[in-house]
C-alpha positions, 0 to 999 in steps of 0.5 A, spaced: 393 771 685 394 765 689 398 761 684 402 767 683 404 768 690 405 761 691 409 760 685 413 766 687 414 763 694 417 757 692 422 760 688 424 765 693 422 763 700 428 764 705 431 758 709 429 760 716 429 754 721 422 756 724 420 753 717 424 747 717 420 740 716 423 738 723 421 745 727 416 744 733 410 748 735 414 751 741 420 753 736 414 756 731 411 760 738 418 762 740 420 765 733 413 769 732 414 772 739 422 774 737 420 777 730 415 782 733 418 789 731 425 785 730 428 783 723 430 776 722 437 777 722 437 779 729 433 774 731 436 767 728 442 767 732 438 768 739 432 763 736 438 758 735 441 759 742 434 759 746 432 752 742 438 749 744 437 751 751 430 750 752 427 745 746 421 744 750 416 749 754 417 745 760 425 747 760 424 754 760 418 754 765 423 751 770 427 757 769 427 763 773 424 769 768 430 773 769 434 767 765 429 768 759 431 776 760 438 774 760 438 770 754 434 775 750 440 779 750 439 785 745 433 783 741 430 789 745 423 790 748 425 785 753 418 784 756 417 779 750 421 774 754 417 775 760 411 773 756 414 767 753 416 765 760 409 766 762 406 762 756 411 756 757 409 756 765 401 756 762 403 751 757 406 746 762 400 748 767 394 747 762 396 743 757 401 738 760 407 741 756 405 741 749 403 747 745 396 747 744 394 747 737 387 750 737 386 758 736 382 759 742 387 755 747 393 759 744 390 766 745 388 764 752 396 763 753 399 769 757 402 775 752 399 771 746 394 776 741 390 774 735 396 775 730 400 770 734 395 765 736 393 765 728 400 764 726 402 758 731 395 755 729 397 755 722 404 755 721 405 749 726 399 745 726 396 747 719 390 750 721 386 755 716 386 762 719 387 769 716 394 771 719 395 778 719 401 781 720 404 788 718 407 785 711 400 781 710 396 787 711 401 792 706 400 787 701 393 786 701 392 794 702 396 795 695 394 789 691 387 788 693 384 795 696 388 799 692 392 804 698 399 805 699 398 803 706 393 799 711 390 803 717 394 804 723 390 798 726 387 792 723 379 793 721 373 789 721 373 790 713 381 788 713 379 781 717 373 780 712 378 781 706 383 777 709 379 771 710 375 771 704 382 771 700 384 764 705 384 758 700 382 751 702 385 748 708 390 744 705 393 751 702 392 756 707 398 755 711 403 756 705 399 762 703 399 765 709 407 765 710 408 766 702 404 773 703 408 775 709 414 773 705 412 777 699 411 783 704 417 782 707 422 782 701 418 785 695 412 789 697 416 793 703 414 799 706 418 804 703 421 802 697 417 796 694 420 793 688 414 792 684 418 790 678 419 784 681 412 783 684 408 777 682 402 781 683 405 787 679 400 786 673 394 786 677 395 790 683 390 795 684 394 800 687 399 800 681 394 800 676 391 806 679 398 809 678 401 808 685 397 814 689 401 816 695 397 815 701 396 820 707 399 815 712 406 813 710 410 808 714 412 811 721 419 812 722 423 808 727 423 811 734 429 815 736 434 812 741 440 816 743 438 820 749 431 817 750 429 813 756 429 807 752 437 808 751 437 808 759 433 802 760 437 798 755 444 800 759 441 798 766 438 792 763 445 790 760 448 791 767 443 786 770 444 781 765 451 781 765 451 780 773 450 773 776 447 776 782 444 782 785 447 789 782 448 794 787 445 801 786 451 805 785 453 800 779 446 802 776 447 810 777 454 809 774 450 807 767 447 814 766 449 821 769 442 824 769 439 822 775 432 824 774 431 820 767 435 814 770 431 813 776 425 814 771 427 809 767 429 804 773 422 805 776 419 803 769 423 797 769 421 795 776 413 797 774 414 792 768 416 786 772 423 786 768 427 788 775 426 786 782 428 791 788 431 787 794 431 794 798 434 801 796 441 798 794 440 792 791 437 790 784 436 783 780 433 780 774 426 777 776 426 770 780 419 769 779 414 764 782 414 756 782 411 752 777 405 750 781 403 758 782 397 760 777 399 764 771 
């Protein structure tokens, strides 16, 4: 299994900047946060701009968190920008501005979970970890467990299986990214290209006749008319402004007042918007670097 997947990856891996030989641990961390629930084609130009503007954690930490939100643009789920800013501040405060290499130190950073800590430790520092994202879980579910889809959330059994499949320390990081790439390009959720898969002859799900599962991939969340759309419009106005935005400009973004106020209240609650008074709103200015995060 290792040889087949690694050979396939050598021939088909995408040329992505966060995989380049000159990538930095900070660049890997930024990419992992940006790629959550967002396709590569949308992430890549924003990642390049972030790395040009903030090549080190200290560069981002020195900015107000609102600038991170502004530069996040239309990637969606802008709380990720706040998490990256908070992580940058913590890296400066706790680690002298260098992204830590250990899983325990990484997962202790604000907004960093199990997957991201394992991914950064593996991809940036060559550590041996089981890296379980959605794509990896789907490959293992089909190729090893014989089911079409993995459970909604990682289980203890999945983690044991993934850890059992991790090869030696030298090969482990490449194995992790290779399985991830296989899930992204071939063993996809809705239309797997089994004829192109290096595991086609040994895949447990395929050998079982590709039985359908009771847990099909979730459909994308609706957008038009939802609070998410309202939030997006309000955030677009705030991002495009150099200073505080009068309330009447936000009111003009969405005609229905109850939904608009609910969306604005949620943005304030999430820390994405700061109210100055009842009539002015702005992106968050945050706290000085010496304040604990």
